[in-house]
C-alpha positions in Angstrom: -15.8 14.7 9.9 -14.8 18.2 9.0 -12.5 19.2 6.1 -9.9 21.8 7.2 -7.2 23.8 5.4 -3.7 22.5 6.0 -1.1 24.7 4.2 -2.1 24.6 0.6 -4.0 21.3 1.0 -7.2 20.1 2.6 -7.2 17.6 5.5 -9.7 15.4 7.3 -9.2 14.3 10.9 -10.1 10.7 11.3 -11.9 9.5 14.5 -10.2 6.8 16.6 -13.0 4.3 16.0 -12.5 4.6 12.2 -8.7 4.4 12.4 -9.0 1.2 14.5 -11.6 -0.3 12.1 -9.4 0.4 9.1 -6.3 -0.8 10.8 -4.3 2.3 9.9 -1.5 4.1 11.8 0.5 7.3 11.6 2.6 7.3 8.5 0.5 4.8 6.5 -0.2 5.6 2.9 -3.9 5.6 1.9 -5.5 5.6 -1.6 -8.8 7.3 -1.9 -10.8 6.6 -5.1 -14.4 7.6 -6.0 -16.7 4.6 -5.6 -19.0 3.7 -8.4 -21.9 6.1 -8.2 -25.5 4.8 -8.5 -28.4 6.9 -9.7 -29.8 9.2 -7.1 -27.1 8.4 -4.6 -24.5 10.8 -3.1 -20.9 10.5 -4.1 -18.8 8.2 -1.9 -15.1 7.2 -1.6 -13.3 3.9 -1.4 -10.3 3.9 1.0 -7.5 1.3 0.8 -4.2 1.2 2.7 -1.1 0.9 0.6 1.2 -1.9 2.0 4.5 -0.7 3.4 7.8 -1.6 1.7 8.4 -4.2 4.4 5.0 -5.8 3.8 5.6 -5.8 0.1 9.0 -7.5 0.6 7.5 -10.1 2.9 4.8 -10.9 0.3 7.5 -11.4 -2.4 9.5 -13.8 -0.1 6.9 -16.5 -0.6 8.1 -16.8 -4.2 11.7 -17.3 -3.2 13.1 -20.8 -3.6 16.5 -22.2 -2.7 19.4 -22.6 -5.2 19.8 -26.1 -6.6 22.4 -28.2 -4.6 24.8 -28.3 -7.6 24.6 -24.6 -8.4 27.8 -22.6 -8.5 28.1 -19.0 -9.6 30.8 -18.4 -12.2 31.5 -14.6 -12.6 33.4 -15.0 -15.8 30.5 -17.0 -17.4 28.0 -14.4 -16.2 30.0 -11.6 -17.8 31.0 -13.4 -21.0 28.2 -11.8 -23.0 
């Protein structure tokens, strides 16, 4: 891969095989972090894909539970503080 100038930033064009292996698509957010470096080894990078807002919301839904059958919302009681 080649690093190229893109405006004031640098960019890397990813080959299709790597994109498919990582499961990423146009618009995905990636986090690149330096991987732990071992003695006499070249520097490397760890790449992770940030979950989209929809994926984060779907992950939170597993914690949702239904209201108790006898629950009733009382606006006056909620605002009484």
